[in-house]
C-alpha positions as CSV (number, residue, x, y, z in Angstrom):
1,M,-16.5,9.6,16.2
2,N,-12.7,10.1,16.3
3,Q,-11.9,6.5,17.4
4,L,-13.6,4.3,14.9
5,Q,-12.4,0.8,13.9
6,L,-12.5,0.8,10.1
7,F,-12.2,-2.1,7.8
8,L,-11.8,-1.8,4.0
9,P,-12.4,-5.0,2.0
10,C,-10.5,-5.4,-1.2
11,A,-9.7,-8.0,-3.8
12,A,-7.2,-10.7,-2.7
13,G,-3.7,-9.7,-3.6
14,V,-4.4,-6.0,-3.4
15,E,-4.0,-5.6,0.4
16,A,-0.5,-4.1,0.5
17,L,-1.4,-1.7,-2.3
18,L,-4.5,-0.6,-0.4
19,A,-2.6,-0.2,2.8
20,N,-0.3,2.2,1.0
21,E,-3.3,4.1,-0.4
22,V,-4.9,4.4,3.0
23,Q,-1.8,5.9,4.4
24,R,-1.6,8.4,1.5
25,I,-5.2,9.4,2.0
26,T,-5.4,9.6,5.8
27,G,-1.8,9.6,7.0
28,I,-2.7,6.5,9.1
29,Q,-0.8,3.3,8.7
30,G,-3.4,0.6,8.4
31,K,-2.8,-3.1,8.9
32,A,-3.2,-5.3,5.9
33,W,-5.1,-8.5,6.5
34,R,-6.2,-11.0,3.9
35,A,-8.7,-9.3,1.6
36,G,-8.7,-6.0,3.4
37,V,-7.1,-3.3,5.5
38,Q,-7.9,-2.4,9.1
39,L,-7.2,0.9,10.7
40,Q,-8.3,3.2,13.6
41,G,-9.6,6.4,12.2
42,S,-12.2,9.1,12.5
43,W,-15.6,9.8,10.9
44,R,-13.8,12.3,8.6
45,D,-11.3,9.6,7.6
46,A,-14.2,7.3,6.6
47,L,-15.6,10.1,4.4
48,Q,-12.2,10.7,2.9
49,L,-11.6,7.0,2.1
50,N,-15.0,6.7,0.4
51,L,-14.2,9.8,-1.7
52,H,-10.6,9.0,-2.6
53,S,-10.0,5.2,-2.4
54,R,-9.6,3.5,-5.8
55,L,-8.8,0.1,-4.4
56,A,-11.3,-0.6,-1.6
57,Q,-14.6,-2.3,-2.1
58,R,-16.3,-0.6,0.8
59,V,-15.6,1.4,4.0
60,L,-17.0,-0.5,7.0
61,I,-17.2,0.6,10.6
62,E,-16.9,-2.2,13.2
63,L,-19.5,-1.8,15.9
64,Q,-19.3,-5.1,17.7
65,H,-16.9,-8.0,18.1
66,S,-17.8,-10.8,20.6
67,S,-17.9,-14.5,21.0
68,Y,-21.0,-16.6,20.4
69,R,-22.3,-20.1,20.6
70,S,-25.9,-19.8,19.5
71,E,-28.2,-17.6,17.6
72,Q,-29.3,-16.0,20.9
73,D,-25.7,-14.8,21.4
74,L,-25.9,-13.1,18.0
75,Y,-29.1,-11.4,19.1
76,N,-27.5,-10.1,22.3
77,A,-24.4,-8.9,20.4
78,A,-26.6,-6.9,18.0
79,A,-28.9,-5.6,20.7
80,G,-25.9,-4.1,22.5
81,V,-25.0,-1.8,19.6
82,A,-26.2,1.8,19.9
83,W,-27.9,1.8,16.5
84,E,-29.9,5.0,17.4
85,I,-26.7,7.1,17.1
86,W,-26.4,6.0,13.5
87,F,-29.9,6.1,12.0
88,T,-33.5,6.6,12.8
89,P,-36.6,4.3,12.8
90,K,-37.8,6.2,9.7
91,Q,-34.9,4.7,7.6
92,T,-34.8,1.2,6.1
93,F,-32.1,-1.3,6.8
94,K,-30.8,-4.7,5.6
95,V,-28.7,-7.3,7.3
96,E,-26.3,-9.5,5.4
97,I,-24.3,-12.3,7.0
98,T,-21.3,-14.3,5.9
99,A,-19.6,-17.1,7.8
100,Q,-16.3,-19.0,7.9
101,H,-16.6,-22.4,9.5
102,S,-19.6,-21.4,11.6
103,P,-21.3,-24.2,13.6
104,L,-24.7,-22.6,13.0
105,T,-26.9,-24.6,10.7
106,S,-28.8,-21.7,9.1
107,L,-27.2,-18.4,8.1
108,N,-30.7,-17.1,7.2
109,F,-31.9,-17.7,10.8
110,A,-28.8,-16.1,12.1
111,A,-29.4,-13.0,10.0
112,L,-33.0,-12.9,11.2
113,K,-31.9,-12.8,14.8
114,I,-29.6,-9.9,14.2
115,K,-32.4,-8.1,12.3
116,D,-34.8,-8.7,15.2
117,A,-32.3,-7.4,17.7
118,I,-32.0,-4.1,15.8
119,A,-35.7,-3.7,15.3
120,D,-36.4,-4.6,19.0
121,R,-33.9,-2.0,20.2
122,F,-35.6,0.8,18.3
123,R,-39.0,-0.4,19.4
124,A,-37.9,-0.3,23.1
125,K,-36.5,3.2,22.7
126,F,-38.9,4.9,20.3
127,D,-41.9,2.6,20.3
128,V,-41.5,2.2,16.6
129,R,-39.2,0.0,14.5
130,P,-37.5,0.6,11.1
131,D,-38.5,-1.3,8.1
132,V,-36.4,-3.8,6.2
133,D,-35.7,-3.1,2.5
134,T,-33.7,-5.9,0.8
135,H,-33.2,-4.0,-2.4
136,W,-32.4,-0.4,-1.7
137,P,-31.9,0.0,2.0
138,D,-30.8,3.2,3.6
139,V,-28.5,1.3,6.0
140,R,-26.5,-1.9,5.3
141,V,-25.5,-4.0,8.2
142,Y,-22.9,-6.7,7.8
143,A,-22.2,-9.6,10.2
144,H,-19.3,-12.0,9.8
145,L,-19.1,-15.3,11.8
146,T,-16.0,-17.3,12.4
147,T,-16.0,-20.6,14.4
148,D,-16.7,-18.7,17.7
149,T,-16.8,-14.9,17.0
150,V,-19.2,-12.5,15.4
151,T,-18.2,-9.1,14.0
152,I,-20.9,-6.6,13.2
153,Y,-20.3,-3.7,10.8
154,I,-22.2,-0.7,9.4
155,D,-21.4,0.1,5.8
156,T,-20.7,3.8,5.0
157,S,-20.4,3.3,1.2
158,G,-23.8,2.0,0.0
159,E,-23.2,0.9,-3.5
160,P,-19.7,-0.8,-3.8
161,L,-17.0,1.6,-4.4
162,F,-16.1,0.2,-7.8
163,K,-19.3,1.8,-9.0
164,R,-17.8,5.2,-9.7
165,G,-20.9,6.5,-11.5
166,W,-19.5,7.0,-15.0
167,R,-19.6,3.6,-16.6
168,E,-23.0,3.3,-18.3
169,D,-21.8,1.9,-21.5
170,K,-20.0,-1.4,-21.1
171,G,-19.2,-4.8,-22.8
172,D,-20.4,-8.2,-21.8
173,A,-18.0,-8.8,-18.9
174,P,-16.6,-5.5,-17.5
175,L,-13.5,-5.3,-15.4
176,K,-14.2,-3.8,-12.0
177,E,-12.8,-0.3,-11.7
178,T,-11.1,-1.3,-8.5
179,L,-9.2,-4.1,-10.2
180,A,-8.2,-1.7,-13.0
181,A,-6.9,0.7,-10.4
182,A,-5.0,-2.2,-8.7
183,M,-3.3,-3.0,-12.0
184,I,-2.2,0.6,-12.4
185,A,-0.9,0.7,-8.8
186,A,1.0,-2.6,-9.2
187,S,2.6,-1.4,-12.4
188,G,3.9,1.7,-10.7
189,W,2.3,4.0,-13.3
190,D,0.5,6.0,-10.7
191,Q,3.9,7.4,-9.8
192,L,5.4,7.3,-13.3
193,C,2.6,9.5,-14.6
194,K,4.1,12.3,-12.5
195,E,7.1,12.1,-14.8
196,G,4.9,12.3,-17.9
197,V,5.2,8.6,-18.9
198,P,2.4,7.6,-21.3
199,L,0.0,4.7,-20.6
200,Y,-1.7,2.6,-23.3
201,D,-4.3,-0.1,-23.3
202,P,-4.4,-1.8,-26.7
203,C,-7.4,-4.0,-25.8
204,C,-9.4,-1.3,-24.0
205,G,-12.9,-2.6,-24.3
206,S,-15.2,0.0,-22.7
207,G,-12.2,1.9,-21.5
208,T,-12.0,1.0,-17.8
209,I,-8.2,0.9,-17.4
210,A,-7.6,4.0,-19.6
211,I,-10.3,6.0,-17.8
212,E,-9.0,5.1,-14.4
213,A,-5.5,6.1,-15.5
214,A,-6.8,9.4,-16.9
215,Q,-8.5,10.2,-13.7
216,I,-5.2,9.5,-11.8
217,A,-3.3,11.7,-14.3
218,C,-5.8,14.5,-13.6
219,N,-6.0,13.8,-9.8
220,I,-9.7,13.3,-10.0
221,A,-11.2,11.6,-6.9
222,P,-12.9,8.4,-7.9
223,G,-16.0,9.1,-5.7
224,I,-16.5,12.7,-6.7
225,N,-19.5,11.9,-8.9
226,R,-21.5,9.5,-6.7
227,R,-23.5,9.3,-3.5
228,F,-22.7,7.3,-0.4
229,A,-24.7,5.6,2.4
230,F,-23.1,7.9,5.1
231,Q,-25.0,10.8,3.6
232,K,-28.2,9.4,5.3
233,Y,-26.6,8.7,8.7
234,L,-27.1,10.8,11.8
235,P,-23.3,11.8,12.2
236,F,-23.3,13.2,8.6
237,Q,-22.8,17.0,8.4
238,S,-23.4,18.4,4.9
239,H,-21.0,21.3,5.4
240,V,-18.1,19.0,6.3
241,W,-18.8,16.8,3.2
242,E,-19.1,19.9,1.0
243,G,-15.8,21.1,2.2
244,L,-14.2,17.7,1.3
245,L,-15.7,17.9,-2.1
246,D,-14.5,21.4,-2.6
247,Q,-11.0,20.3,-1.7
248,A,-11.2,17.4,-4.2
249,E,-12.4,19.6,-7.0
250,A,-9.7,22.2,-6.3
251,A,-7.0,19.5,-6.5
252,I,-8.0,18.5,-10.1
253,T,-5.2,19.4,-12.6
254,E,-4.4,19.1,-16.2
255,P,-3.3,15.6,-17.1
256,A,0.2,14.8,-15.9
257,A,0.8,12.2,-18.6
258,P,-1.0,11.2,-21.9
259,V,-3.3,8.1,-21.8
260,F,-4.3,6.1,-24.8
261,G,-6.7,3.2,-25.6
262,S,-7.6,1.3,-28.6
263,D,-9.9,-1.7,-29.5
264,V,-10.6,-3.7,-32.6
265,S,-14.4,-3.0,-32.1
266,F,-15.4,0.6,-33.0
267,R,-18.5,0.0,-30.9
268,M,-16.3,-0.4,-27.8
269,V,-14.3,2.7,-28.8
270,D,-17.6,4.6,-28.9
271,F,-18.5,3.3,-25.5
272,S,-15.1,4.3,-24.1
273,E,-15.5,7.8,-25.4
274,R,-18.9,8.2,-23.8
275,N,-17.7,6.8,-20.5
276,A,-14.7,9.1,-20.5
277,E,-17.0,12.1,-21.0
278,R,-19.0,11.1,-18.0
279,A,-15.8,10.6,-16.0
280,G,-14.6,14.1,-16.8
281,V,-11.5,12.9,-18.7
282,A,-12.7,13.2,-22.3
283,N,-9.8,15.6,-23.0
284,A,-7.3,13.5,-21.1
285,V,-7.5,10.2,-22.9
286,E,-7.5,9.3,-26.6
287,F,-9.3,6.3,-27.9
288,R,-9.0,4.9,-31.4
289,G,-10.1,1.8,-33.3
290,G,-7.6,-0.8,-34.4
291,D,-6.3,-4.4,-34.0
292,A,-3.8,-4.8,-31.1
293,L,-1.7,-6.9,-33.6
294,Q,-1.4,-4.0,-36.0
295,R,-1.6,-0.7,-34.0
296,M,1.7,1.2,-33.8
297,P,2.8,2.7,-30.4
298,P,1.2,6.1,-29.6
299,A,4.5,7.3,-28.1
300,P,8.2,6.4,-28.3
301,T,8.1,4.7,-24.9
302,G,5.6,4.2,-22.1
303,V,3.7,1.6,-20.1
304,M,1.1,-0.8,-21.5
305,L,-1.6,-2.3,-19.3
306,V,-3.5,-5.2,-20.9
307,N,-6.3,-7.5,-19.7
308,P,-6.4,-9.9,-22.7
309,P,-9.2,-12.4,-23.4
310,Y,-9.1,-15.6,-21.4
311,G,-11.4,-18.4,-20.2
312,E,-15.1,-17.6,-20.3
313,R,-14.4,-14.0,-20.9
314,I,-14.4,-14.0,-24.7
315,D,-12.9,-15.5,-27.8
316,V,-10.0,-13.9,-29.3
317,A,-10.8,-11.5,-32.2
318,G,-8.7,-9.4,-34.6
319,V,-6.1,-10.7,-37.1
320,A,-5.6,-14.0,-35.2
321,G,-9.3,-14.7,-34.7
322,M,-11.3,-13.7,-37.7
323,S,-12.7,-17.1,-38.5
324,G,-16.3,-17.0,-37.2
325,L,-15.3,-15.4,-33.9
326,Q,-17.2,-12.6,-32.2
327,S,-15.7,-9.2,-32.5
328,R,-13.8,-7.6,-29.6
329,N,-17.0,-5.8,-28.5
330,Q,-17.5,-8.8,-26.2
331,R,-13.9,-8.7,-25.2
332,D,-14.0,-6.3,-22.2
333,E,-13.5,-8.1,-18.9
334,R,-14.8,-11.3,-17.2
335,R,-18.1,-11.1,-15.3
336,Q,-17.8,-12.5,-11.8
337,S,-20.2,-13.8,-9.3
338,V,-19.1,-12.1,-6.1
339,D,-20.7,-10.8,-3.0
340,E,-21.0,-7.3,-1.6
341,F,-17.4,-7.5,-0.4
342,G,-16.0,-8.3,-3.9
343,Q,-15.2,-11.9,-2.9
344,P,-16.5,-15.0,-4.6
345,L,-20.0,-16.1,-3.8
346,R,-20.2,-19.4,-1.9
347,R,-23.3,-21.3,-0.9
348,N,-22.4,-22.4,2.7
349,D,-19.1,-20.8,3.5
350,A,-17.9,-17.2,4.0
351,S,-17.2,-14.9,1.1
352,M,-15.5,-12.4,3.3
353,D,-12.3,-12.7,5.2
354,T,-12.2,-10.4,8.2
355,P,-9.2,-9.1,10.1
356,R,-9.6,-11.9,12.6
357,D,-10.1,-14.8,10.2
358,R,-7.6,-15.1,7.4
359,S,-7.4,-18.8,7.2
360,A,-9.2,-19.6,3.9
361,N,-8.7,-18.6,0.3
362,P,-11.7,-17.8,-1.9
363,G,-12.9,-20.6,-4.0
364,R,-10.7,-21.0,-7.1
365,E,-11.9,-21.4,-10.6
366,Q,-9.5,-22.9,-13.1
367,A,-9.5,-20.5,-16.0
368,Q,-8.2,-21.6,-19.3
369,T,-6.7,-19.4,-22.0
370,A,-9.0,-18.6,-24.8
371,S,-9.6,-21.8,-26.7
372,G,-8.6,-23.0,-30.1
373,E,-6.0,-22.3,-32.7
374,E,-6.9,-18.7,-32.9
375,A,-5.9,-18.1,-29.2
376,S,-2.6,-20.0,-29.7
377,D,-1.8,-17.7,-32.6
378,F,-2.9,-14.5,-31.0
379,F,-0.4,-14.3,-28.1
380,P,2.8,-15.2,-30.1
381,Q,1.7,-12.7,-32.7
382,L,1.1,-10.0,-30.1
383,A,4.5,-10.6,-28.6
384,A,6.2,-10.5,-32.0
385,H,4.4,-7.2,-32.7
386,W,5.6,-5.8,-29.4
387,K,9.1,-7.0,-30.1
388,N,9.2,-5.3,-33.5
389,H,7.6,-2.0,-32.7
390,Y,7.5,-1.4,-28.9
391,A,11.1,-1.5,-27.9
392,G,11.5,0.6,-24.8
393,W,8.0,0.0,-23.6
394,T,7.0,-2.0,-20.5
395,A,4.0,-4.2,-20.8
396,H,1.9,-5.5,-17.9
397,V,-0.5,-8.3,-18.7
398,L,-3.2,-9.7,-16.3
399,T,-3.9,-13.4,-16.9
400,P,-4.8,-16.6,-15.0
401,D,-2.5,-18.5,-17.4
402,L,0.8,-19.0,-15.6
403,K,2.3,-20.4,-18.8
404,L,1.5,-17.2,-20.8
405,P,5.1,-15.9,-20.8
406,S,6.3,-19.1,-22.5
407,K,3.4,-19.0,-25.0
408,M,4.4,-15.5,-25.8
409,R,8.1,-16.4,-25.8
410,L,8.7,-13.5,-23.5
411,K,10.6,-13.6,-20.2
412,E,8.7,-11.8,-17.4
413,S,10.7,-9.5,-15.2
414,R,8.0,-9.5,-12.5
415,R,4.9,-11.3,-11.5
416,V,2.3,-10.0,-9.1
417,P,-0.4,-12.3,-7.7
418,M,-3.9,-10.8,-8.1
419,W,-7.4,-12.2,-8.0
420,N,-10.0,-11.3,-10.5
421,G,-13.1,-12.3,-8.5
422,P,-12.7,-16.1,-8.0
423,I,-10.0,-16.4,-10.6
424,E,-6.4,-16.4,-9.4
425,C,-4.3,-14.3,-11.9
426,R,-0.8,-12.9,-12.3
427,L,0.1,-9.5,-13.5
428,F,3.2,-10.2,-15.6
429,R,5.6,-7.5,-16.5
430,F,7.6,-7.6,-19.7
431,D,10.4,-5.2,-20.5
432,M,10.5,-5.0,-24.3
433,V,14.0,-5.0,-25.8
434,A,14.7,-4.3,-29.4
435,G,15.7,-7.3,-31.5
436,S,14.7,-9.9,-29.0
437,A,11.4,-11.6,-28.0
438,R,12.8,-11.9,-24.5
439,G,12.3,-9.1,-22.0
440,K,15.1,-7.9,-19.9
441,P,14.8,-9.7,-16.5
442,V,14.9,-7.4,-13.4
443,D,13.3,-8.1,-10.0
444,R,11.0,-11.1,-9.7
445,P,9.6,-11.6,-6.3
446,A,8.3,-14.9,-5.3
447,D,4.6,-15.5,-5.5
């Protein structure tokens, strides 16, 4: 269990950030592929990554990689895996399959052949086969097909890693915790917080960004309050896991920097406070009600992270959108249709890019900025408010609208490509300068 091939899927655009995180957690330099990071690690590394990774969707262990031409080849590949060292016939399992340009006509039949191979191997060895559970399996098996190769993984995470276990109260379209963490990492605040730099989300919704930031400020492991699939696997040793949890708990500190959030909907503020309590950061983050167009800065300088309303997410509310619009309690973040790997769901093609197949982008959905006169008013007013009151602050805005800087009459100093499910976005950085609606340009890497 010391030479495992691990693959950590992530949102497109987050790969380099995840590779850095993997090295920080394990000391191993992983290889960033499209929509994921691959590394050679140990069973203990897999546990540590589940516990500490904020950016990965899952931690998968590659068990087989081979060529194929027919469904029988898939059966043979799965039958050659020593499943009995991972789980017993008493446990349930589920097979999920994705494909990129596979010549096979039926992915359902392909998944059935892999399922049969697993069951037949157990029957041959123990004269009994494990049952299939499509809803709450003990073991999740993933297979990915390219034009001529099949890669088979066993999942160590169970529920996706963005499910931290604390967000029970949420708006209509919650931002995934992994994407909120990616915004924080891309902004550089995960390092700036060590210097005491405040963070503020003026459109906090149910508090996802602010709570992620508060946990970072307190050095709280994101997986400390949840369970994982590996706890049911045969290599699992409870004393090893308890030791890792003890280390994580001992590393928790007082917040290194203040974190603030506000929302025009007091209902969302209440949700945020309850979520923060469950996340263990009630004393590390301050939530208040108030319109983003009116709230004054909570500190002289700091970093703002904003995921404003766009597209199908929600109409604009507050001062610029009071006319018959819904309040910001529906403002949170856009709900996506994505698969278990955090990639867009597609009917006949793959929704997962593996390390060996990086050719295709996820399906793109053209997202429009929030519609109507209210939206066109909101962003210029927000920029004017920042110009007048937030000099010295740095604002990072996640949006699919590439023209947003010109609409806000702000000059971005940096833009980071980032995908919110199937929506291609940019994280724009604006350096607020007193007396000008234009930010001070610094580095701007090409997309």
